[in-house]
C-alpha positions as CSV (number, residue, x, y, z in Angstrom):
1,M,0.0,0.0,0.0
2,R,2.9,2.4,0.7
3,I,4.4,1.5,-2.7
4,A,1.2,2.3,-4.5
5,L,0.9,5.7,-2.9
6,S,4.4,6.5,-3.8
7,T,3.7,5.7,-7.4
8,G,0.6,7.9,-7.5
9,T,2.6,10.8,-5.9
10,V,5.2,10.5,-8.6
11,A,2.6,10.5,-11.3
12,S,1.1,13.7,-9.9
13,L,4.4,15.3,-9.7
14,L,5.2,14.4,-13.3
15,S,1.8,15.8,-14.5
16,A,2.5,19.1,-12.6
17,V,5.9,19.3,-14.2
18,V,4.5,18.7,-17.7
19,L,1.8,21.3,-17.2
20,V,4.4,23.9,-16.0
21,A,6.5,23.1,-19.1
22,V,3.5,23.6,-21.4
23,V,2.6,26.9,-19.8
24,V,6.2,28.2,-20.1
25,S,6.4,27.1,-23.7
26,A,3.1,28.9,-24.5
27,W,4.3,32.1,-22.8
28,L,7.6,32.0,-24.7
29,M,5.7,31.5,-28.0
30,V,3.4,34.5,-27.2
31,R,6.5,36.6,-26.6
32,R,8.1,35.5,-29.9
33,L,4.9,36.3,-31.8
34,Q,4.7,39.8,-30.2
35,A,8.3,40.5,-31.1
36,A,7.7,39.3,-34.7
37,Q,4.6,41.5,-34.9
38,R,6.6,44.5,-33.8
39,R,9.3,43.8,-36.4
40,A,6.7,43.4,-39.1
41,V,5.1,46.7,-38.2
42,A,8.5,48.4,-38.2
43,E,9.4,46.9,-41.6
44,T,6.0,47.9,-43.0
45,E,6.7,51.4,-41.9
46,R,10.1,51.5,-43.5
47,A,8.7,50.1,-46.8
48,R,5.9,52.8,-46.8
49,R,8.4,55.6,-46.2
50,W,10.7,54.3,-49.0
51,A,7.7,54.0,-51.4
52,E,6.7,57.6,-50.6
53,E,10.2,58.8,-51.3
54,Q,10.3,56.9,-54.7
55,A,6.9,58.3,-55.6
56,G,8.1,61.8,-54.8
57,Q,11.2,61.4,-56.9
58,L,9.1,60.0,-59.8
59,R,6.6,62.9,-59.7
60,A,9.5,65.3,-59.7
61,E,11.1,63.6,-62.8
62,L,7.7,63.6,-64.6
63,D,7.3,67.3,-63.9
64,R,10.7,68.0,-65.3
65,R,10.0,66.0,-68.5
66,E,6.7,67.7,-68.9
67,E,8.4,71.0,-68.8
68,R,10.9,69.9,-71.4
69,L,8.2,68.6,-73.7
70,T,6.3,71.8,-73.4
71,E,9.3,73.8,-74.3
72,E,10.1,71.5,-77.3
73,L,6.5,71.8,-78.5
74,R,6.7,75.6,-78.4
75,R,9.9,75.5,-80.4
76,L,8.3,73.2,-83.0
77,S,5.4,75.5,-83.3
78,V,7.7,78.4,-84.0
79,R,9.7,76.3,-86.5
80,E,6.5,75.3,-88.3
81,G,5.5,78.9,-88.7
82,E,9.0,79.7,-90.2
83,L,8.7,76.8,-92.6
84,A,5.3,77.9,-93.8
85,E,6.7,81.4,-94.5
86,R,9.6,79.9,-96.4
87,A,7.3,77.6,-98.5
88,V,5.3,80.6,-99.6
89,A,8.5,82.4,-100.5
90,L,9.8,79.4,-102.5
91,E,6.6,79.0,-104.4
92,R,6.8,82.6,-105.3
93,A,10.4,82.3,-106.4
94,R,9.6,79.1,-108.4
95,G,6.9,81.0,-110.3
96,E,9.3,83.8,-111.1
97,A,12.0,81.3,-112.2
98,E,9.6,79.4,-114.5
99,E,8.6,82.7,-116.1
100,L,12.3,83.6,-116.7
101,V,13.0,80.2,-118.2
102,R,10.0,80.5,-120.5
103,R,11.1,84.0,-121.6
104,R,14.7,82.7,-122.2
105,S,13.5,79.7,-124.2
106,A,11.4,82.0,-126.4
107,A,14.3,84.3,-126.9
108,L,16.6,81.3,-127.8
109,E,14.0,79.8,-130.2
110,R,13.8,83.2,-132.0
111,A,17.6,83.5,-132.1
112,A,18.3,79.9,-133.3
113,G,15.3,79.4,-135.5
114,L,14.6,76.0,-133.8
115,S,11.8,74.9,-131.6
116,A,12.5,73.4,-128.2
117,G,11.6,69.9,-129.4
118,Q,13.9,70.2,-132.4
119,A,16.8,71.5,-130.2
120,R,16.2,68.7,-127.7
121,A,16.3,66.1,-130.5
122,Q,19.5,67.5,-131.8
123,L,21.1,67.5,-128.4
124,V,20.0,63.9,-127.9
125,R,21.5,62.8,-131.2
126,E,24.8,64.5,-130.4
127,A,24.9,63.0,-126.9
128,E,24.0,59.5,-128.3
129,A,26.8,59.7,-131.0
130,Q,29.3,60.8,-128.3
131,A,28.2,58.0,-126.0
132,R,28.6,55.5,-128.8
133,R,32.2,56.7,-129.6
134,E,33.2,56.5,-126.0
135,A,31.5,53.1,-125.6
136,A,33.4,51.7,-128.7
137,V,36.7,53.0,-127.3
138,T,35.9,51.4,-123.9
139,V,34.9,48.1,-125.5
140,R,38.2,47.9,-127.5
141,E,40.2,48.6,-124.3
142,I,38.3,45.9,-122.4
143,E,38.7,43.4,-125.2
144,R,42.4,44.1,-125.5
145,A,42.9,43.8,-121.7
146,A,40.8,40.6,-121.6
147,E,42.9,39.1,-124.4
148,E,46.2,40.0,-122.7
149,E,44.9,38.7,-119.3
150,G,43.5,35.5,-120.9
151,E,46.7,34.8,-122.7
152,A,48.8,35.4,-119.6
153,R,46.4,33.2,-117.6
154,A,46.5,30.4,-120.2
155,R,50.3,30.5,-120.2
156,A,50.4,30.3,-116.4
157,I,47.9,27.4,-116.4
158,V,49.8,25.4,-119.0
159,A,53.2,26.1,-117.5
160,G,52.0,25.2,-114.0
161,A,50.5,21.9,-115.3
162,I,53.7,21.0,-117.1
163,Q,55.9,21.8,-114.1
164,R,53.7,19.8,-111.8
165,L,53.8,16.7,-114.1
166,A,57.4,16.6,-115.4
167,A,57.1,13.0,-116.7
168,E,60.1,11.2,-118.0
169,Q,60.3,10.1,-121.6
170,T,62.1,7.1,-123.1
171,A,62.7,6.7,-126.8
172,E,61.4,3.4,-128.4
173,T,63.7,1.4,-130.6
174,A,62.9,-1.3,-133.1
175,V,65.4,-3.9,-131.7
176,S,65.2,-5.9,-128.4
177,L,68.3,-7.6,-126.9
178,F,67.6,-11.1,-125.4
179,R,70.1,-12.7,-123.1
180,L,70.9,-16.4,-123.4
181,P,72.0,-18.7,-120.5
182,G,74.9,-19.8,-122.6
183,E,76.6,-19.6,-125.9
184,E,75.6,-23.2,-126.9
185,M,71.9,-22.1,-126.9
186,K,72.5,-20.2,-130.2
187,G,73.0,-23.5,-132.0
188,R,69.8,-25.0,-130.6
189,I,67.9,-21.8,-131.7
190,I,69.3,-22.1,-135.2
191,G,68.5,-25.8,-135.4
192,R,69.5,-28.4,-138.0
193,E,70.1,-26.6,-141.3
194,G,68.5,-23.5,-139.8
195,R,65.0,-24.9,-139.6
196,N,64.3,-23.6,-136.1
197,I,65.2,-20.0,-136.9
198,R,63.3,-20.1,-140.2
199,A,60.2,-21.4,-138.4
200,F,60.6,-18.8,-135.6
201,E,60.8,-16.0,-138.1
202,A,57.9,-17.3,-140.2
203,V,55.6,-17.8,-137.2
204,T,56.4,-14.6,-135.3
205,G,57.2,-12.2,-138.2
206,V,60.3,-11.0,-136.3
207,N,63.9,-11.1,-137.4
208,L,66.1,-13.1,-135.1
209,I,69.6,-11.8,-135.4
210,I,72.4,-14.1,-134.2
211,D,75.9,-12.5,-134.4
212,D,79.1,-12.6,-132.4
213,T,77.6,-10.8,-129.3
214,P,78.4,-13.2,-126.4
215,A,75.3,-15.1,-125.0
216,S,72.7,-12.9,-126.6
217,V,70.6,-12.5,-129.7
218,Q,68.6,-9.6,-131.1
219,L,64.9,-9.4,-132.0
220,S,64.2,-6.9,-134.8
221,C,60.8,-5.7,-135.8
222,F,59.1,-2.3,-136.2
223,D,55.9,-3.6,-134.6
224,P,56.4,-3.6,-130.8
225,V,53.5,-5.9,-130.1
226,R,54.8,-8.5,-132.5
227,R,58.3,-8.0,-131.1
228,E,57.2,-8.5,-127.5
229,T,55.2,-11.6,-128.5
230,A,58.4,-13.0,-130.1
231,R,60.5,-12.1,-127.1
232,L,58.1,-14.0,-124.7
233,T,58.1,-17.0,-127.2
234,L,61.9,-17.1,-127.2
235,E,62.1,-16.8,-123.5
236,Q,59.8,-19.8,-122.9
237,L,61.6,-21.8,-125.6
238,V,65.0,-21.1,-124.0
239,E,63.7,-21.8,-120.5
240,D,62.2,-25.2,-121.5
241,G,65.0,-26.2,-123.8
242,R,62.9,-28.0,-126.4
243,I,63.0,-26.0,-129.6
244,H,61.5,-27.3,-132.8
245,P,59.0,-25.8,-135.4
246,A,55.8,-27.4,-133.9
247,R,56.6,-26.3,-130.4
248,I,57.5,-22.8,-131.7
249,E,53.9,-22.5,-133.0
250,R,52.3,-23.6,-129.7
251,V,54.5,-21.4,-127.5
252,H,53.9,-18.4,-129.9
253,E,50.1,-18.9,-129.5
254,R,50.4,-18.9,-125.7
255,S,52.7,-15.8,-125.8
256,R,50.2,-14.0,-128.0
257,E,47.5,-14.7,-125.4
258,E,49.8,-13.5,-122.6
259,V,50.5,-10.3,-124.4
260,E,46.7,-9.8,-124.8
261,R,46.3,-10.2,-121.0
262,R,49.1,-7.7,-120.4
263,C,47.4,-5.3,-122.7
264,V,44.2,-5.5,-120.6
265,R,46.2,-5.0,-117.4
266,A,48.0,-2.0,-118.9
267,G,44.7,-0.5,-119.9
268,E,43.3,-1.0,-116.4
269,D,46.4,0.5,-114.8
270,A,46.1,3.5,-117.0
271,L,42.5,4.0,-115.9
272,L,43.6,3.9,-112.2
273,A,46.6,6.2,-112.8
274,V,44.4,9.0,-114.2
275,R,41.4,8.4,-112.0
276,V,38.6,7.9,-114.5
277,G,35.5,5.7,-114.1
278,A,34.6,2.3,-115.7
279,M,35.1,1.9,-119.4
280,H,34.0,-0.6,-122.1
281,P,36.2,-3.7,-122.1
282,E,37.1,-3.2,-125.8
283,L,38.3,0.3,-125.0
284,V,40.4,-0.9,-122.1
285,R,42.0,-3.7,-124.2
286,T,42.7,-1.4,-127.2
287,L,44.1,1.2,-124.8
288,G,46.5,-1.3,-123.3
289,T,47.8,-2.3,-126.7
290,L,49.3,1.2,-127.0
291,R,51.7,0.2,-124.3
292,Y,53.8,-1.4,-127.0
293,R,53.4,1.3,-129.6
294,A,55.3,4.5,-130.2
295,S,54.6,7.7,-132.0
296,Y,57.7,9.7,-133.1
297,G,59.7,7.7,-130.5
298,Q,57.2,8.5,-127.7
299,N,55.4,5.7,-126.0
300,V,51.7,6.2,-126.9
301,L,50.2,4.9,-123.7
302,G,52.6,7.0,-121.6
303,H,51.7,10.0,-123.8
304,L,48.0,9.4,-123.2
305,V,48.5,9.1,-119.4
306,E,50.6,12.3,-119.4
307,S,48.1,14.2,-121.5
308,A,45.2,13.1,-119.1
309,H,47.2,14.4,-116.1
310,L,47.9,17.7,-117.9
311,A,44.3,18.1,-119.0
312,G,43.0,17.4,-115.5
313,M,45.3,19.9,-113.9
314,M,44.3,22.6,-116.4
315,A,40.6,21.8,-115.9
316,A,41.0,22.1,-112.2
317,E,42.7,25.5,-112.6
318,L,39.8,26.7,-114.8
319,G,37.1,25.4,-112.4
320,V,35.9,22.7,-114.8
321,D,35.0,19.2,-113.8
322,P,38.3,17.3,-114.5
323,E,36.9,13.8,-114.8
324,P,35.4,14.1,-118.4
325,V,38.5,16.1,-119.5
326,R,40.9,13.4,-118.3
327,R,38.8,10.8,-120.0
328,S,38.9,12.6,-123.3
329,A,42.6,13.2,-123.1
330,L,43.2,9.5,-122.1
331,L,41.3,8.3,-125.2
332,H,42.3,10.9,-127.8
333,D,45.0,8.7,-129.5
334,I,43.3,5.3,-129.1
335,G,42.7,5.2,-132.9
336,K,46.5,4.6,-133.3
337,A,46.0,1.1,-132.2
338,M,43.6,0.5,-135.1
339,T,45.1,2.5,-138.0
340,H,46.4,-0.7,-139.6
341,R,42.9,-2.3,-139.6
342,A,40.7,0.7,-140.6
343,E,40.7,3.4,-143.2
344,G,41.0,7.1,-142.1
345,S,42.9,9.2,-139.6
346,H,43.5,7.9,-136.1
347,A,41.3,10.8,-134.7
348,A,38.3,9.7,-136.8
349,I,38.9,6.0,-136.1
350,G,39.2,6.6,-132.3
351,A,36.1,8.8,-132.2
352,E,34.1,6.1,-134.0
353,L,35.4,3.4,-131.6
354,A,34.5,5.5,-128.6
355,R,31.0,6.2,-129.9
356,R,30.5,2.5,-130.6
357,C,31.6,1.7,-127.0
358,G,29.1,4.1,-125.4
359,E,31.3,7.1,-124.6
360,S,29.5,10.4,-124.1
361,A,29.1,12.9,-127.0
362,D,31.6,15.3,-125.5
363,V,34.3,12.7,-125.2
364,V,33.7,11.5,-128.8
365,H,33.9,15.1,-130.1
366,A,37.1,15.8,-128.1
367,I,38.7,12.7,-129.7
368,A,37.6,13.7,-133.2
369,A,38.7,17.3,-132.8
370,H,42.1,16.9,-131.1
371,H,44.0,17.4,-134.4
372,G,41.7,20.1,-135.8
373,E,40.0,17.8,-138.3
374,V,36.7,18.9,-136.6
375,E,36.2,22.4,-135.1
376,P,36.4,22.1,-131.3
377,R,33.2,23.2,-129.7
378,T,33.6,22.1,-126.0
379,V,35.9,22.8,-123.1
380,E,36.9,19.1,-123.1
381,A,38.0,19.4,-126.8
382,V,40.1,22.5,-126.3
383,L,41.8,21.2,-123.2
384,T,42.5,17.8,-124.9
385,Q,44.1,19.7,-127.8
386,A,46.2,21.7,-125.4
387,A,47.3,18.7,-123.3
388,D,48.2,16.7,-126.5
389,A,50.4,19.6,-127.7
390,C,52.1,20.1,-124.3
391,S,52.9,16.4,-124.0
392,G,54.2,15.9,-127.5
393,G,55.9,19.3,-127.9
394,R,58.1,19.1,-124.8
395,P,61.9,18.9,-125.6
396,G,63.0,15.3,-126.0
397,A,59.5,13.8,-126.1
398,R,59.4,12.8,-129.8
399,K,61.8,11.9,-132.6
400,E,60.8,12.2,-136.2
401,S,63.1,9.6,-137.7
402,L,61.7,6.6,-135.9
403,E,58.1,7.5,-136.8
404,V,59.0,7.9,-140.5
405,Y,60.8,4.5,-140.4
406,V,57.8,2.8,-138.8
407,R,55.3,4.3,-141.3
408,R,57.4,3.1,-144.2
409,L,57.4,-0.5,-142.8
410,E,53.7,-0.3,-142.1
411,R,53.1,0.8,-145.7
412,L,55.2,-2.1,-146.9
413,E,53.0,-4.6,-145.2
414,E,49.8,-2.8,-146.3
415,I,50.8,-3.0,-150.0
416,A,51.4,-6.8,-149.8
417,R,48.3,-7.5,-147.6
418,A,46.0,-5.8,-150.2
419,H,46.5,-8.8,-152.6
420,D,44.0,-11.7,-152.7
421,G,45.1,-15.0,-151.1
422,V,47.6,-13.3,-148.7
423,A,47.5,-14.8,-145.1
424,K,50.3,-13.0,-143.4
425,V,52.8,-10.2,-144.2
426,Y,56.0,-9.4,-142.3
427,A,58.4,-6.6,-143.0
428,M,61.8,-8.0,-142.1
429,Q,65.5,-6.9,-142.0
430,A,64.7,-3.3,-141.1
431,G,62.4,-3.0,-144.1
432,R,64.9,-4.5,-146.6
433,E,62.7,-7.6,-147.0
434,V,59.0,-8.3,-147.1
435,R,57.9,-11.9,-146.5
436,V,54.4,-12.7,-147.8
437,M,52.7,-15.9,-146.6
438,V,49.9,-17.0,-149.0
439,R,47.2,-19.6,-148.6
440,P,48.2,-22.6,-150.8
441,E,44.6,-23.5,-151.5
442,E,44.0,-20.1,-153.1
443,V,47.3,-19.2,-154.7
444,D,49.3,-21.6,-156.8
445,D,53.0,-21.3,-157.7
446,L,52.3,-19.0,-160.7
447,G,50.1,-16.8,-158.6
448,A,52.8,-16.5,-156.0
449,Q,55.2,-15.2,-158.7
450,V,52.6,-12.7,-159.9
451,I,52.1,-11.4,-156.3
452,A,55.8,-11.0,-155.8
453,R,56.2,-9.1,-159.0
454,E,53.2,-6.8,-158.4
455,V,54.2,-6.1,-154.8
456,A,57.8,-5.2,-155.9
457,K,56.5,-3.0,-158.6
458,Q,54.0,-1.1,-156.3
459,V,56.7,-0.7,-153.6
460,A,59.1,0.8,-156.2
461,E,56.4,3.2,-157.4
462,E,55.1,4.4,-154.0
463,L,57.9,4.3,-151.5
464,T,61.3,6.1,-151.2
465,Y,64.0,4.0,-149.6
466,P,67.7,3.4,-149.7
467,G,69.1,0.3,-151.4
468,Q,66.8,-2.5,-152.4
469,I,63.8,-4.3,-150.9
470,R,63.4,-8.0,-151.5
471,V,59.9,-9.4,-151.8
472,T,59.6,-13.1,-150.8
473,V,56.4,-15.0,-151.3
474,V,56.1,-18.2,-149.3
475,R,53.6,-20.9,-150.4
476,E,53.8,-23.7,-147.9
477,S,51.7,-26.9,-148.2
478,R,50.9,-28.9,-145.0
479,V,49.1,-32.3,-144.8
480,T,48.0,-33.5,-141.4
481,E,46.5,-36.9,-140.6
482,V,45.6,-38.3,-137.1
483,A,46.4,-41.9,-136.2
484,R,43.7,-43.6,-134.2
């Protein structure tokens, strides 16, 4: 019972303490609220006084502006009155001036005997004639300045393109030197009673010159494609060691196919070198054959690549799209690969081939016009002409003597090939001999004699040459049977 009373007493004490704490907290809160209210009232009073001060300053500023505007309005009113008075004075002066002009015009008309309209027309005619004379002088000066500037600009473009390219040139020859593994190989090449060398020359159309030069022979032919084919044939024969007429024919056929493949690769390399797009396979192959051909001692494919680079550089300098210009310059001499198979100039032949293979009209025109046979009408044609002249006209690029020599040999073969029954024609011994292979089923022995005599007569009439030219007509009969 004592413990319970003690617990109740403690509870009462705790309740009293809590009540006192609540009362104290409430009193403190009331004090804080009163202090906050007093601060708010003081802040409100300060804000009111500041607002009144700002309003007073704003009213003073507005009063000052109103005074300035009133003064400006007064000045404007005075200015408007002055302008009105001046306008009246100007109108009066204008009337007086018009009257003076009218009186003077009447006096001039009486003195000159011309009306105002007639005088005006005469003045207009004189002013027009003077303007025309001055315009003609100005036009001539502009044209002369344009021509001088254009010529200087053209020289700078061409010179810059040539300096940037600076390609090397190598002169072509009509003889290739072939190294042998040993001196004894010469006898095997000649064969028993010379049958191997005769068969080699008959099949390839190339002179095989065997002299005292140690371990080497010479291949002589004006046609570089034929000479390269013969060189590959001899290389394979020497490497294999078996040399006889039948094998010479088989190896020569394989070598001819290999040269064809090399021509295609050379054409593709040329396209990559000058950065032009895809081209018809026939154009690529024909272009590659020019790798083995020369014009005035200058390699034709090298000349085309060089011309394409030059034309592209000049087109870039002029702000023209260089791709069709490079394409035209690359193909401009492609007809030289076909001059022995078609009639006409190489420009016309090349243009026809390009047209047949789907080239654009601008490219075809540039090819046809690069030697002036057709009047150039496009930028591509003009730049192709310029690039061709720059490439061929540089010192050391071309030699006249070799070109004349090659043309004479080509004409020798053309004369003999024009006769019926002729299968193959080879100009041999640097043009001192022409070997004509006839079809035995079409030409008999008497016909072979007639062909030899007619060819010799035509050569003597048409060509100029030192010494003599021997015409040899070969009629060979072969009989082949197969044992089963």
